[in-house]
N, C-alpha and C positions, 0 to 999 in steps of 0.2 A: 341669753336671748340675743340672737344675732339679727341685726337689721339690714346687713348688707352694705355698710358704709366703710368697710375696711380699706378699700382702694382710695377713697377720698381722704381718709385719715392718714394713710401712708403718704399720699401726695402732699398733704399739709405739712407733715414732719419733714419731708424731703425739701420743700420750699423753705421752710424755717431754717433748716441746716445750711442751705446755700446762702441765705441772707446773713446768718451768723458768720459764715466763712468769709463773705465779702466784706463785712464790717470789721472783723478781727484782723484781717491781713489784706488791705486794699491794694498793695503793690503787686501781689501775685494774682494770677488768673485762678478761676475756680477749680480747674482741673489740677493745677499744681497744689492748691490748698487741700483738695480732697486726697491727692496722692500722699502728701506730707503727713496728713492726719491719719491716714490708713497705716502707713509704715512706721511712723514715729509717735509712740504714745505720749512722749514728752511734749511734742508739738500740739497734739490734741488737748492735753491738759492745759497747755498755755492758752489756747484759744478759749477754753471754758473759763479759765481764771480771768482773762481779759473781759469777757462778756459778763460774767456773774459778779465779779468784783466791781465793775463799773456800775452795775445796777444796784449792788448793795451799798456802794458809797453814796449814791443818790438818795437812798432811803434814810441814811443817817446824817445827811447834811441839814 
């Protein structure tokens, strides 16, 4: 059942990804972070580890 909210949902995920990129590597610009995450899977994994490990450590404190 499609309600026509796919564009809004994709926009939400796009904004969330940009916020995560800005938090994970504040020294770089967003374009540089996007480029590095696109071409370097290790960089992308590092960003995800930074974000999710930070959140996981808060849950166990």
